[in-house]
LOBADO-137901 format. One record per residue (C-alpha): residue in three letters; z, y, x; residue number from 1. Coordinates in Angstrom, 3 decimals, padded with zeros to 6 digits. Layout:
REM residues N
Ala/Z/Y/X/NUM
...
REM end
This chain:
REM residues 275
Met/002.047/010.000/-007.069/1
Ser/003.815/011.323/-004.152/2
Ile/002.405/013.381/-001.112/3
Glu/005.071/013.428/002.321/4
Arg/004.537/014.728/005.766/5
Val/004.360/012.057/008.274/6
Glu/003.438/011.310/011.842/7
Phe/001.011/008.864/012.571/8
Asn/000.517/007.664/016.030/9
Gly/002.186/010.839/017.054/10
Gln/-000.102/013.329/015.363/11
Pro/001.276/015.043/011.797/12
Ala/-000.639/013.663/008.811/13
Leu/-000.277/013.423/005.051/14
Arg/000.449/010.335/003.111/15
Gln/-000.267/010.018/-000.647/16
Thr/001.434/006.938/-002.520/17
Leu/000.074/006.015/-006.136/18
Pro/002.943/004.243/-008.271/19
Glu/000.520/001.101/-008.322/20
Gly/001.161/000.809/-004.571/21
Asp/-002.404/002.238/-003.532/22
Cys/-002.012/004.680/-000.402/23
Val/-003.961/007.070/001.778/24
Val/-002.896/009.007/005.078/25
Val/-004.793/011.957/006.255/26
Ala/-004.445/013.318/009.908/27
Leu/-004.237/017.067/010.152/28
His/-006.306/016.949/013.575/29
Gly/-010.062/016.843/012.342/30
Gly/-009.021/016.263/008.390/31
His/-009.596/012.889/009.052/32
Val/-008.709/010.315/006.824/33
Leu/-007.205/007.376/008.681/34
Ser/-006.362/004.789/006.172/35
Trp/-007.075/003.817/002.941/36
Arg/-004.824/000.936/001.421/37
Thr/-005.434/-000.605/-002.102/38
Ala/-002.389/-001.879/-004.470/39
Asp/-003.029/-005.342/-002.852/40
Gly/-001.858/-004.357/000.438/41
Ile/-005.777/-004.628/001.878/42
Glu/-006.898/-002.033/004.322/43
Arg/-010.132/-000.969/003.176/44
Leu/-010.763/001.515/006.430/45
Tyr/-011.598/000.590/009.796/46
Leu/-009.458/002.087/012.493/47
Ser/-009.941/001.280/016.459/48
Pro/-006.764/-000.108/017.831/49
Arg/-008.320/001.985/021.054/50
Ala/-008.707/005.067/018.885/51
Leu/-007.759/008.399/020.570/52
Phe/-005.012/010.574/019.254/53
Asp/-004.745/013.458/021.763/54
Gly/-005.194/016.158/019.384/55
His/-008.193/017.267/020.883/56
Gly/-011.080/014.880/020.785/57
Ala/-012.417/012.726/017.794/58
Ile/-010.361/009.850/016.485/59
Arg/-012.598/006.539/016.008/60
Gly/-012.584/005.118/012.883/61
Gly/-011.370/006.233/009.742/62
Val/-013.668/009.188/007.967/63
Pro/-014.867/011.700/010.065/64
Val/-015.923/015.156/008.894/65
Cys/-019.140/015.770/010.775/66
Phe/-019.946/019.729/010.119/67
Pro/-022.085/022.106/011.017/68
Gln/-024.090/019.413/012.938/69
Phe/-024.836/015.964/012.430/70
Asn/-024.953/013.759/015.591/71
Gln/-026.901/015.831/018.193/72
Arg/-029.330/017.408/016.203/73
Gly/-029.025/020.669/017.620/74
Pro/-027.370/022.898/020.111/75
Leu/-023.381/022.071/019.320/76
Pro/-021.068/019.111/020.415/77
Lys/-022.251/015.925/018.804/78
His/-021.183/015.817/015.390/79
Gly/-020.205/019.511/015.392/80
Phe/-016.656/020.932/015.900/81
Ala/-014.809/020.354/012.532/82
Arg/-013.704/016.401/013.362/83
Asn/-012.106/017.873/016.875/84
Leu/-009.592/020.915/015.241/85
Pro/-006.398/020.701/013.057/86
Trp/-006.676/021.555/009.791/87
Gln/-004.261/022.886/007.134/88
Ala/-002.310/021.394/004.372/89
Lys/-002.758/022.646/001.183/90
Glu/000.319/022.584/-000.503/91
Gly/000.364/021.278/-004.391/92
Asp/-000.135/018.311/-006.187/93
Val/-003.589/017.577/-004.684/94
Leu/-004.282/015.936/-001.358/95
Ala/-006.524/018.618/000.398/96
Leu/-006.941/020.177/003.480/97
Thr/-009.015/023.424/004.809/98
Leu/-010.212/024.529/008.245/99
His/-011.579/028.134/008.293/100
Asp/-013.480/029.880/011.319/101
Gly/-011.514/031.631/014.155/102
Pro/-011.786/031.611/018.143/103
Ala/-011.405/027.858/018.212/104
Thr/-014.946/027.828/015.919/105
Gln/-016.630/030.785/017.485/106
Ala/-016.672/029.580/020.622/107
Phe/-019.388/027.072/019.364/108
Trp/-020.726/028.712/016.294/109
Pro/-020.257/032.401/015.275/110
Glu/-020.474/032.200/011.641/111
Arg/-017.860/032.676/009.314/112
Phe/-017.161/029.588/006.559/113
Ala/-014.041/027.718/004.957/114
Leu/-014.071/024.322/004.854/115
Arg/-012.188/022.138/002.177/116
Leu/-011.490/018.299/002.072/117
Gln/-010.135/017.070/-001.322/118
Val/-008.674/012.982/-000.929/119
Gly/-008.595/011.977/-004.808/120
Leu/-007.086/008.466/-004.935/121
Ala/-006.455/006.463/-007.923/122
Pro/-006.097/002.516/-008.470/123
Gly/-008.059/001.086/-006.395/124
Arg/-010.894/003.823/-005.654/125
Leu/-011.430/006.671/-003.056/126
Arg/-013.262/009.882/-003.625/127
Leu/-013.672/012.264/-000.774/128
Thr/-015.306/015.684/-001.711/129
Leu/-015.955/018.095/001.184/130
Glu/-016.685/021.627/-000.032/131
Ala/-018.405/024.718/002.845/132
His/-017.879/028.333/001.802/133
Asn/-020.039/031.175/003.283/134
Thr/-017.761/033.359/003.473/135
Gly/-019.568/035.877/005.812/136
Asp/-022.365/038.472/004.914/137
Thr/-025.232/036.435/006.111/138
Pro/-026.838/033.165/005.598/139
Trp/-026.474/030.170/007.351/140
Ser/-027.599/026.744/007.804/141
Phe/-025.952/023.240/008.580/142
Thr/-025.952/019.609/008.215/143
Ala/-022.983/017.688/007.318/144
Ala/-021.628/013.802/006.908/145
Leu/-018.593/011.841/005.894/146
His/-019.078/009.102/008.534/147
Thr/-016.844/006.386/007.038/148
Tyr/-016.299/003.384/008.968/149
Leu/-015.245/000.606/006.123/150
Arg/-013.308/-002.277/007.370/151
Val/-014.748/-005.920/007.189/152
Asp/-013.260/-009.186/008.467/153
Asp/-016.800/-010.000/010.381/154
Ala/-019.809/-007.674/010.206/155
Ala/-022.084/-010.940/010.833/156
Ala/-020.943/-012.103/007.302/157
Ala/-021.062/-009.145/005.467/158
Ser/-024.220/-007.753/003.341/159
Leu/-025.308/-004.330/001.754/160
Glu/-027.275/-003.986/-000.895/161
Gly/-028.843/-001.352/-002.927/162
Leu/-031.291/000.326/-000.402/163
Gln/-034.083/-001.853/-001.095/164
Gly/-037.204/000.491/-001.352/165
Ala/-035.553/003.749/000.426/166
Ala/-037.139/005.262/002.874/167
Arg/-035.910/004.614/006.272/168
Trp/-035.763/005.877/009.762/169
Asp/-034.728/003.134/012.218/170
Ala/-033.005/005.161/015.398/171
Val/-032.687/002.051/017.339/172
Arg/-036.735/001.464/017.398/173
Asp/-037.670/005.276/016.353/174
Arg/-039.284/003.339/013.463/175
Arg/-040.097/004.952/009.616/176
Phe/-040.697/002.432/006.936/177
Ser/-039.726/001.386/003.207/178
Glu/-036.656/-001.298/003.689/179
Pro/-038.154/-004.275/002.475/180
Ala/-034.997/-006.314/002.307/181
Pro/-032.562/-006.348/-000.501/182
Ala/-029.543/-006.888/001.246/183
Leu/-028.958/-005.547/004.750/184
Arg/-027.641/-008.121/007.714/185
Phe/-025.559/-006.851/010.668/186
Gly/-024.824/-008.907/014.127/187
Glu/-027.316/-006.437/016.627/188
Glu/-026.912/-002.516/016.809/189
Phe/-028.054/-001.416/013.447/190
Asp/-028.818/002.803/012.838/191
Ser/-030.437/003.807/010.314/192
Val/-030.879/006.968/007.873/193
Tyr/-032.028/006.221/004.577/194
Ala/-033.071/008.511/001.633/195
Ala/-029.677/008.266/-000.653/196
Pro/-030.405/005.459/-003.356/197
Ala/-029.937/006.987/-007.439/198
Arg/-027.476/003.808/-007.749/199
Pro/-024.017/002.681/-005.807/200
Leu/-024.582/000.756/-003.241/201
His/-022.544/-002.860/-002.694/202
Leu/-020.570/-003.963/000.292/203
Ala/-019.593/-007.872/-000.055/204
Gly/-019.173/-010.756/002.457/205
Gly/-016.881/-010.110/005.695/206
Gly/-013.500/-010.358/003.556/207
Thr/-014.469/-007.311/001.243/208
Arg/-015.947/-005.971/-001.800/209
Leu/-016.725/-002.427/-002.439/210
Ala/-018.785/-000.013/-004.535/211
Ile/-020.382/002.951/-002.592/212
Thr/-021.620/005.908/-004.453/213
Gln/-022.005/009.457/-003.588/214
Ser/-023.095/012.995/-004.730/215
Ala/-026.618/013.881/-005.082/216
Thr/-025.973/016.924/-002.323/217
Cys/-025.822/013.963/000.237/218
Thr/-029.778/013.321/000.146/219
Glu/-029.286/010.488/002.803/220
Thr/-027.266/007.465/003.485/221
Val/-026.655/006.489/006.899/222
Val/-025.804/003.250/007.787/223
Trp/-024.476/002.497/011.643/224
Asn/-022.851/-000.635/013.421/225
Pro/-022.838/-000.539/017.011/226
Gly/-023.354/-004.181/017.636/227
Pro/-021.884/-006.187/020.434/228
Glu/-023.865/-004.720/023.384/229
Leu/-023.379/-000.848/022.485/230
Gly/-019.956/-001.621/021.463/231
Ala/-018.733/-003.209/024.754/232
Arg/-020.004/000.253/026.035/233
Leu/-017.767/002.551/024.075/234
Ala/-014.444/002.916/025.754/235
Asp/-012.251/003.658/022.702/236
Leu/-013.638/000.499/020.796/237
Pro/-012.414/-003.134/021.834/238
Asp/-015.357/-005.555/022.469/239
Asp/-015.055/-007.116/019.160/240
Gly/-014.849/-004.051/017.107/241
Trp/-017.895/-004.140/015.948/242
Arg/-017.343/-007.155/014.100/243
His/-014.785/-005.615/011.904/244
Met/-016.309/-002.145/011.121/245
Leu/-019.402/-000.884/009.191/246
Cys/-020.441/002.994/008.597/247
Val/-021.958/003.869/005.476/248
Glu/-022.107/007.903/005.612/249
Ala/-023.051/010.145/002.620/250
Ala/-024.965/012.870/004.680/251
Cys/-026.637/015.909/004.263/252
Ile/-029.093/015.925/007.535/253
Asp/-032.700/015.719/007.471/254
Ala/-032.864/019.339/005.739/255
Pro/-030.080/021.813/006.554/256
Val/-028.509/023.121/003.731/257
Val/-028.796/026.902/003.848/258
Leu/-026.151/029.036/002.016/259
Ala/-026.378/032.304/001.174/260
Pro/-023.190/034.605/001.569/261
Gly/-020.508/033.841/-000.690/262
Ala/-022.439/030.249/-001.672/263
Arg/-020.523/027.026/-001.905/264
Trp/-021.704/023.712/-001.518/265
Thr/-020.113/020.351/-002.287/266
Ala/-020.457/016.606/-001.514/267
Trp/-018.593/013.778/-002.164/268
Gln/-018.465/010.226/-001.515/269
Glu/-016.604/007.563/-003.644/270
Leu/-015.280/003.868/-002.435/271
Ala/-014.268/001.466/-005.351/272
Ala/-012.930/-001.782/-004.425/273
Leu/-014.123/-004.674/-006.435/274
Ser/-012.485/-007.870/-007.466/275
REM end
């Protein structure tokens, strides 16, 4: 196993490679996982060819960290500030990055905190673990998500199994209901928040097969694909970009987490390639 400092599209990053050939790349900007290739050479994450690497804004694709706010559910910038700031690499045998409060965060949010993202790479498997620590003297609340973009050859040929019966909020139509479908299909804008299932999800078709699991501390699973119409309006996504991505996100958003002084919250998402 090796961890080395590299440049990725002009931005500083860390790359970890296993003897078997599996490889992951994480940008310091945003603590943002950019690439995960399994030993067979297949890229498992989607990164938009139009993604911005200016060191300021969010990167389209990979795994953005949403903290301390999900989407526009609050007064902060969309998805919070963690994905837009530089993180620090932690030296050692474990691939981990940290973000602490400071002038850049206090411009948006007054709280004292520490975030840690640990990237666990194993043959055919990637686990991302996010820890939030209240380092201040007063409690504060937050929402968070690992906003994972999975790569598919064709979203219209892909299916996601494992959410049948789960409570669903369809954000496109603003409807709440129990998911009736044994397998979700895609082809138009899809944006839904589900009560997280107890069992792994399975992504199949579209040129990939993955099992997706998340910690119980992530009480929701978000599934998103912009479809052709919204996708064409996103400047940092090619017109056909929607066909090559599917977001399956481990999230805690419906009920904000309240952290007491000194308390920690840990959540993870794991992706496993299936043969």
